[in-house]
OpenMM code with the backbone's topology and positions (N, CA, C; nanometers):
from openmm import Vec3, app, unit

residues = "MET VAL ILE LEU TYR GLY ILE LYS ASN CYS ASP SER VAL LYS LYS ALA ARG VAL TRP LEU THR GLU ASN ASN VAL GLN PHE LYS PHE HIS ASP PHE ARG SER ASP GLY LEU THR GLU SER ILE ILE ASP ASN TRP LEU LYS ARG THR GLU TRP GLU LEU LEU LEU ASN ARG ARG GLY LEU THR TRP ARG ASN LEU ASP ALA SER VAL LYS GLU THR ILE ASN HIS ALA ASN VAL ILE ASP VAL LEU LEU GLU HIS PRO THR LEU ILE LYS ARG PRO VAL LEU ASN TYR GLU GLU ILE VAL THR ILE GLY PHE ASN SER ASP ILE TYR GLU GLY ILE PHE ASN".split()
positions = [
    Vec3(0.5422, 1.0744, 1.1719),
    Vec3(0.4640, 1.0294, 1.1969),
    Vec3(0.3803, 0.8875, 1.1196),
    Vec3(0.3228, 0.8366, 1.1530),
    Vec3(0.2726, 0.7154, 1.0895),
    Vec3(0.1502, 0.7202, 1.0284),
    Vec3(0.1823, 0.6692, 0.8886),
    Vec3(0.0721, 0.7048, 0.7763),
    Vec3(0.0465, 0.5777, 0.7212),
    Vec3(-0.0921, 0.4985, 0.7314),
    Vec3(-0.1437, 0.4035, 0.7224),
    Vec3(-0.2165, 0.4204, 0.5851),
    Vec3(-0.1622, 0.3559, 0.4545),
    Vec3(-0.2661, 0.4033, 0.3353),
    Vec3(-0.3571, 0.2413, 0.3152),
    Vec3(-0.4744, 0.2675, 0.2555),
    Vec3(-0.5288, 0.1218, 0.2319),
    Vec3(-0.6769, 0.2013, 0.1940),
    Vec3(-0.7431, 0.1038, 0.2056),
    Vec3(-0.9101, 0.1050, 0.1757),
    Vec3(-0.9765, 0.0574, 0.2986),
    Vec3(-1.0578, 0.1423, 0.3803),
    Vec3(-1.1232, 0.1157, 0.4599),
    Vec3(-1.1956, -0.0115, 0.5097),
    Vec3(-1.2483, -0.0603, 0.4062),
    Vec3(-1.3123, -0.1749, 0.4048),
    Vec3(-1.2621, -0.3392, 0.3691),
    Vec3(-1.0991, -0.3108, 0.3649),
    Vec3(-1.0208, -0.4174, 0.3036),
    Vec3(-0.9446, -0.5110, 0.4351),
    Vec3(-0.9911, -0.6050, 0.4449),
    Vec3(-0.9438, -0.7121, 0.5936),
    Vec3(-0.8311, -0.6822, 0.6245),
    Vec3(-0.7200, -0.6688, 0.5260),
    Vec3(-0.6061, -0.6594, 0.6107),
    Vec3(-0.5668, -0.4925, 0.6616),
    Vec3(-0.6561, -0.4206, 0.6032),
    Vec3(-0.6217, -0.2910, 0.6469),
    Vec3(-0.6834, -0.2679, 0.7777),
    Vec3(-0.7918, -0.3769, 0.7878),
    Vec3(-0.8796, -0.3434, 0.9565),
    Vec3(-0.7767, -0.3839, 1.0217),
    Vec3(-0.7250, -0.4910, 0.9955),
    Vec3(-0.6502, -0.5861, 1.0816),
    Vec3(-0.5544, -0.5139, 1.1611),
    Vec3(-0.4549, -0.3948, 1.0370),
    Vec3(-0.3682, -0.3272, 1.0731),
    Vec3(-0.4368, -0.2271, 1.1693),
    Vec3(-0.5081, -0.1384, 1.1160),
    Vec3(-0.5835, -0.0567, 1.2115),
    Vec3(-0.5577, -0.1186, 1.3513),
    Vec3(-0.6243, -0.2022, 1.3616),
    Vec3(-0.6753, -0.2753, 1.5258),
    Vec3(-0.5613, -0.2776, 1.5573),
    Vec3(-0.4449, -0.3516, 1.5173),
    Vec3(-0.3255, -0.3541, 1.5667),
    Vec3(-0.2280, -0.2578, 1.6390),
    Vec3(-0.2853, -0.1234, 1.5182),
    Vec3(-0.1824, -0.0092, 1.5397),
    Vec3(-0.2587, 0.0604, 1.6861),
    Vec3(-0.3988, 0.0419, 1.6969),
    Vec3(-0.4720, 0.1127, 1.7935),
    Vec3(-0.4608, 0.0221, 1.9129),
    Vec3(-0.4478, -0.1253, 1.9073),
    Vec3(-0.4659, -0.2037, 2.0278),
    Vec3(-0.3122, -0.1429, 2.0979),
    Vec3(-0.1925, -0.1323, 2.0203),
    Vec3(-0.0849, -0.1230, 2.0619),
    Vec3(-0.0461, 0.0280, 2.0621),
    Vec3(-0.1360, 0.1425, 2.0754),
    Vec3(-0.1211, 0.2497, 2.1143),
    Vec3(-0.0369, 0.3316, 2.0119),
    Vec3(-0.0372, 0.2926, 1.8987),
    Vec3(0.0466, 0.3673, 1.8004),
    Vec3(-0.0172, 0.4677, 1.7287),
    Vec3(-0.0089, 0.5802, 1.7275),
    Vec3(-0.0913, 0.6812, 1.6570),
    Vec3(-0.0546, 0.6807, 1.5248),
    Vec3(-0.1642, 0.7115, 1.4687),
    Vec3(-0.1275, 0.7209, 1.3351),
    Vec3(-0.2559, 0.7711, 1.2340),
    Vec3(-0.2488, 0.8068, 1.1082),
    Vec3(-0.3170, 0.8662, 1.0081),
    Vec3(-0.3585, 0.7838, 0.9113),
    Vec3(-0.5109, 0.7512, 0.8737),
    Vec3(-0.5357, 0.6526, 0.8029),
    Vec3(-0.5484, 0.7121, 0.6615),
    Vec3(-0.4936, 0.6874, 0.5467),
    Vec3(-0.5341, 0.7702, 0.4041),
    Vec3(-0.5703, 0.6485, 0.3317),
    Vec3(-0.7366, 0.6723, 0.2881),
    Vec3(-0.7890, 0.6019, 0.2119),
    Vec3(-0.7705, 0.6128, 0.0532),
    Vec3(-0.7213, 0.5401, -0.0089),
    Vec3(-0.6753, 0.5551, -0.1333),
    Vec3(-0.7960, 0.5964, -0.2286),
    Vec3(-0.9215, 0.5784, -0.2017),
    Vec3(-1.0342, 0.6169, -0.2575),
    Vec3(-1.1385, 0.7310, -0.2274),
    Vec3(-1.1099, 0.7926, -0.1198),
    Vec3(-1.1492, 0.9101, -0.0522),
    Vec3(-1.0591, 1.0099, -0.0448),
    Vec3(-0.9482, 0.9630, 0.0047),
    Vec3(-0.8271, 1.0781, -0.0251),
    Vec3(-0.7113, 1.0656, -0.1391),
    Vec3(-0.7407, 0.9979, -0.2299),
    Vec3(-0.6691, 0.9820, -0.3750),
    Vec3(-0.5143, 0.9455, -0.2976),
    Vec3(-0.4393, 0.9305, -0.4151),
    Vec3(-0.2984, 0.9338, -0.4276),
    Vec3(-0.2564, 0.9965, -0.5540),
    Vec3(-0.1059, 1.0528, -0.4796),
    Vec3(-0.0298, 1.1190, -0.5893),
    Vec3(0.0615, 1.0060, -0.6147),
    Vec3(0.1327, 1.1165, -0.7475),
    Vec3(0.2807, 1.0482, -0.7987),
    Vec3(0.3427, 1.0600, -0.6909),
    Vec3(0.3643, 1.1707, -0.5906),
    Vec3(0.5026, 1.1779, -0.5061),
    Vec3(0.4878, 1.0671, -0.3871),
    Vec3(0.3525, 1.0524, -0.3408),
    Vec3(0.3390, 0.9358, -0.2795),
    Vec3(0.3872, 0.8310, -0.2745),
    Vec3(0.3447, 0.7564, -0.4039),
    Vec3(0.3817, 0.6244, -0.4836),
    Vec3(0.5458, 0.6345, -0.5082),
    Vec3(0.5941, 0.7636, -0.5528),
    Vec3(0.7480, 0.7582, -0.5521),
    Vec3(0.8304, 0.7532, -0.4422),
    Vec3(0.7568, 0.8136, -0.3188),
    Vec3(0.8335, 0.7673, -0.1875),
    Vec3(0.8404, 0.6447, -0.1667),
    Vec3(0.7457, 0.5842, -0.1888),
    Vec3(0.7638, 0.4043, -0.1300),
    Vec3(0.8571, 0.3456, -0.2101),
    Vec3(0.8261, 0.3780, -0.3630),
    Vec3(0.9197, 0.3297, -0.4367),
    Vec3(1.0828, 0.3421, -0.4232),
    Vec3(1.0842, 0.4525, -0.3611),
    Vec3(1.2470, 0.4853, -0.2665),
    Vec3(1.3085, 0.3723, -0.1743),
    Vec3(1.2099, 0.3264, -0.1148),
    Vec3(1.2009, 0.2366, -0.0324),
    Vec3(1.1620, 0.0626, 0.0026),
    Vec3(1.1140, 0.0508, -0.1236),
    Vec3(1.0386, -0.0910, -0.1677),
    Vec3(1.0704, -0.1169, -0.3080),
    Vec3(1.0690, -0.2587, -0.3378),
    Vec3(1.0490, -0.2687, -0.4914),
    Vec3(0.9214, -0.2546, -0.5391),
    Vec3(0.8970, -0.2331, -0.6816),
    Vec3(0.7660, -0.2076, -0.7049),
    Vec3(0.7009, -0.2884, -0.7419),
    Vec3(0.7463, -0.4096, -0.7807),
    Vec3(0.6838, -0.5611, -0.7543),
    Vec3(0.5879, -0.5928, -0.6089),
    Vec3(0.6514, -0.5473, -0.5296),
    Vec3(0.5861, -0.5681, -0.4348),
    Vec3(0.4726, -0.5103, -0.3888),
    Vec3(0.4647, -0.4003, -0.4203),
    Vec3(0.3245, -0.2802, -0.4083),
    Vec3(0.1920, -0.3732, -0.5187),
    Vec3(0.2180, -0.4629, -0.6050),
    Vec3(0.1363, -0.5068, -0.7126),
    Vec3(0.0696, -0.6051, -0.6566),
    Vec3(-0.0675, -0.5912, -0.6179),
    Vec3(-0.1607, -0.7307, -0.5896),
    Vec3(-0.2155, -0.7827, -0.6865),
    Vec3(-0.1250, -0.9020, -0.7510),
    Vec3(-0.1476, -0.9685, -0.8312),
    Vec3(-0.2958, -1.0917, -0.7885),
    Vec3(-0.3104, -1.0746, -0.7082),
    Vec3(-0.4390, -1.1702, -0.6669),
    Vec3(-0.5774, -1.1353, -0.6555),
    Vec3(-0.5845, -0.9790, -0.6782),
    Vec3(-0.7196, -0.9265, -0.6446),
    Vec3(-0.7764, -0.8841, -0.7912),
    Vec3(-0.9121, -0.8782, -0.7741),
    Vec3(-1.0111, -0.8496, -0.9056),
    Vec3(-0.9562, -0.7744, -1.0143),
    Vec3(-0.9053, -0.6604, -0.9459),
    Vec3(-0.8183, -0.5373, -1.0269),
    Vec3(-0.7140, -0.5996, -1.1329),
    Vec3(-0.6455, -0.6894, -1.0681),
    Vec3(-0.5400, -0.7449, -1.1400),
    Vec3(-0.6021, -0.8330, -1.2683),
    Vec3(-0.6779, -0.9438, -1.2225),
    Vec3(-0.7832, -1.0245, -1.3025),
    Vec3(-0.8167, -0.9479, -1.4319),
    Vec3(-0.8804, -0.8499, -1.3882),
    Vec3(-0.9534, -0.7681, -1.4813),
    Vec3(-0.8498, -0.6737, -1.5794),
    Vec3(-0.7576, -0.6416, -1.5360),
    Vec3(-0.6453, -0.5735, -1.6160),
    Vec3(-0.6208, -0.6388, -1.7397),
    Vec3(-0.6136, -0.5342, -1.8258),
    Vec3(-0.6055, -0.5789, -1.9767),
    Vec3(-0.4446, -0.6407, -1.9887),
    Vec3(-0.4424, -0.7391, -2.0633),
    Vec3(-0.3332, -0.8100, -2.0812),
    Vec3(-0.2110, -0.7283, -2.1122),
    Vec3(-0.2451, -0.6587, -2.2108),
    Vec3(-0.1145, -0.5389, -2.2747),
    Vec3(-0.0990, -0.4890, -2.1526),
    Vec3(-0.1442, -0.4566, -2.0608),
    Vec3(-0.0853, -0.3616, -1.9588),
    Vec3(-0.0106, -0.4633, -1.8572),
    Vec3(-0.0518, -0.5591, -1.8346),
    Vec3(0.0069, -0.6817, -1.7313),
    Vec3(0.1200, -0.7020, -1.7751),
    Vec3(0.1410, -0.7064, -1.8854),
    Vec3(0.2818, -0.7770, -1.9634),
    Vec3(0.3641, -0.6777, -1.9954),
    Vec3(0.3604, -0.5362, -1.9674),
    Vec3(0.4550, -0.3997, -2.0226),
    Vec3(0.4713, -0.3248, -1.9019),
    Vec3(0.4017, -0.3761, -1.7724),
    Vec3(0.4211, -0.3034, -1.6288),
    Vec3(0.5920, -0.3463, -1.5797),
    Vec3(0.6162, -0.2124, -1.5734),
    Vec3(0.7615, -0.1959, -1.5546),
    Vec3(0.8237, -0.1095, -1.4202),
    Vec3(0.9471, -0.0850, -1.3609),
    Vec3(0.9510, 0.0390, -1.3387),
    Vec3(0.9192, 0.1742, -1.3559),
    Vec3(0.9559, 0.1494, -1.5040),
    Vec3(0.8932, 0.2751, -1.5681),
    Vec3(0.7387, 0.3658, -1.5678),
    Vec3(0.6646, 0.2471, -1.5548),
    Vec3(0.5614, 0.2984, -1.6095),
    Vec3(0.4662, 0.2559, -1.4702),
    Vec3(0.4957, 0.2204, -1.3532),
    Vec3(0.4472, 0.1494, -1.2739),
    Vec3(0.3302, 0.2571, -1.1920),
    Vec3(0.4101, 0.3816, -1.1587),
    Vec3(0.3454, 0.4786, -1.0812),
    Vec3(0.2196, 0.5357, -1.1696),
    Vec3(0.2288, 0.5591, -1.3130),
    Vec3(0.1171, 0.5713, -1.4050),
    Vec3(0.0203, 0.4716, -1.3861),
    Vec3(0.0125, 0.3272, -1.3991),
    Vec3(-0.0521, 0.2195, -1.3790),
    Vec3(-0.1159, 0.2375, -1.2328),
    Vec3(-0.0595, 0.2194, -1.1226),
    Vec3(-0.1177, 0.2548, -1.0077),
    Vec3(-0.1924, 0.3827, -0.9731),
    Vec3(-0.1426, 0.4503, -1.0186),
    Vec3(-0.2505, 0.6312, -1.0072),
    Vec3(-0.3921, 0.5687, -1.0831),
    Vec3(-0.3453, 0.5164, -1.1669),
    Vec3(-0.5027, 0.5088, -1.2740),
    Vec3(-0.5796, 0.3664, -1.1835),
    Vec3(-0.5287, 0.2791, -1.1309),
    Vec3(-0.6139, 0.1557, -1.0839),
    Vec3(-0.5390, 0.1426, -0.9492),
    Vec3(-0.5728, 0.2250, -0.8417),
    Vec3(-0.5081, 0.2302, -0.7157),
    Vec3(-0.5316, 0.0915, -0.6376),
    Vec3(-0.6387, 0.0253, -0.6744),
    Vec3(-0.6501, -0.1121, -0.6192),
    Vec3(-0.5514, -0.2044, -0.6615),
    Vec3(-0.4927, -0.1929, -0.7363),
    Vec3(-0.3925, -0.2717, -0.7786),
    Vec3(-0.2785, -0.2543, -0.6661),
    Vec3(-0.2683, -0.1785, -0.5882),
    Vec3(-0.1665, -0.1701, -0.4692),
    Vec3(-0.1868, -0.2539, -0.3531),
    Vec3(-0.1099, -0.3485, -0.3025),
    Vec3(-0.1157, -0.4383, -0.2182),
    Vec3(-0.1574, -0.3623, -0.0692),
    Vec3(-0.2326, -0.3818, -0.0103),
    Vec3(-0.2547, -0.3134, 0.1155),
    Vec3(-0.2764, -0.3978, 0.2317),
    Vec3(-0.2086, -0.3285, 0.3458),
    Vec3(-0.2299, -0.1899, 0.3760),
    Vec3(-0.0712, -0.1236, 0.3397),
    Vec3(-0.0568, -0.0366, 0.2963),
    Vec3(0.1347, 0.0186, 0.2752),
    Vec3(0.1223, 0.1152, 0.4168),
    Vec3(0.2491, 0.0596, 0.5094),
    Vec3(0.2701, 0.1743, 0.5981),
    Vec3(0.3892, 0.2577, 0.6165),
    Vec3(0.3455, 0.3955, 0.6154),
    Vec3(0.4752, 0.4697, 0.6004),
    Vec3(0.5155, 0.5048, 0.7506),
    Vec3(0.6592, 0.4822, 0.7830),
    Vec3(0.7080, 0.5547, 0.9224),
    Vec3(0.8409, 0.5668, 0.9165),
    Vec3(0.8678, 0.7089, 0.9026),
    Vec3(0.9901, 0.7542, 0.8969),
    Vec3(1.0336, 0.7262, 0.7783),
    Vec3(1.1666, 0.6622, 0.7296),
    Vec3(1.2124, 0.5758, 0.6593),
    Vec3(1.1613, 0.4543, 0.6202),
    Vec3(1.0786, 0.4005, 0.6992),
    Vec3(1.0073, 0.2646, 0.6677),
    Vec3(0.8861, 0.2691, 0.5771),
    Vec3(0.8955, 0.1573, 0.5125),
    Vec3(0.7666, 0.1482, 0.4123),
    Vec3(0.7371, -0.0496, 0.4352),
    Vec3(0.6153, -0.0345, 0.4667),
    Vec3(0.5884, -0.1787, 0.4949),
    Vec3(0.4663, -0.2396, 0.3902),
    Vec3(0.4531, -0.3308, 0.2921),
    Vec3(0.3766, -0.3552, 0.2277),
    Vec3(0.2963, -0.4609, 0.3080),
    Vec3(0.1275, -0.4810, 0.3072),
    Vec3(0.0764, -0.5596, 0.3595),
    Vec3(0.1088, -0.5845, 0.5157),
    Vec3(-0.0104, -0.6580, 0.5803),
    Vec3(-0.0112, -0.6545, 0.7242),
    Vec3(0.0593, -0.8028, 0.7788),
    Vec3(0.1617, -0.7709, 0.8488),
    Vec3(0.2170, -0.8744, 0.9382),
    Vec3(0.2077, -0.8269, 1.0776),
    Vec3(0.1980, -0.8836, 1.1574),
    Vec3(0.1941, -0.8090, 1.3098),
    Vec3(0.3531, -0.8497, 1.3670),
    Vec3(0.3926, -0.9902, 1.3266),
    Vec3(0.5678, -0.9650, 1.3652),
    Vec3(0.6167, -0.8459, 1.3144),
    Vec3(0.6042, -0.7872, 1.1972),
    Vec3(0.6809, -0.6690, 1.1373),
    Vec3(0.6652, -0.5794, 1.2454),
    Vec3(0.5245, -0.5482, 1.2248),
    Vec3(0.4732, -0.4418, 1.3107),
    Vec3(0.5308, -0.4197, 1.4377),
    Vec3(0.5390, -0.5505, 1.5238),
    Vec3(0.5856, -0.5158, 1.6639),
    Vec3(0.7728, -0.4775, 1.6180),
    Vec3(0.8353, -0.5579, 1.5457),
    Vec3(0.9620, -0.4925, 1.5199),
    Vec3(0.9608, -0.3496, 1.4999),
    Vec3(0.8944, -0.2792, 1.4430),
    Vec3(0.9016, -0.1500, 1.4268),
    Vec3(0.8445, -0.0621, 1.5636),
    Vec3(0.7615, -0.1178, 1.6332),
    Vec3(0.6976, -0.0099, 1.6977),
    Vec3(0.7184, -0.0797, 1.8593),
    Vec3(0.7723, -0.1477, 1.8500),
    Vec3(0.8011, -0.2274, 2.0140),
    Vec3(0.9763, -0.2872, 2.0685),
] * unit.nanometer
topology = app.Topology()
chain = topology.addChain("A")
for resn in residues:
    res = topology.addResidue(resn, chain)
    for name in ("N", "CA", "C"):
        topology.addAtom(name, app.Element.getBySymbol(name[0]), res)
């Protein structure tokens, strides 16, 4: 099953949802805000991608994050930080079988589904 994680009003998430729909890919959308996140979901992603790729360092949440947290974030504590600040996660996160992709890229989606 394809699961697309994100926030419904995020532009990249909207583009990914449109692409999946237009390409007849059945998927479940999991909204961080309304559906929440668990340690096991993030841990599953971290088994398939680097934690640094999950961090959205361009967003308002990152800019407003305490400097001490920014300086000390690492593989050991990243799950706790992301659970506390889910909007730090770069969106969307697409999970399909053993594949996890971060951010929307139509070429990557094309390679996965077509």
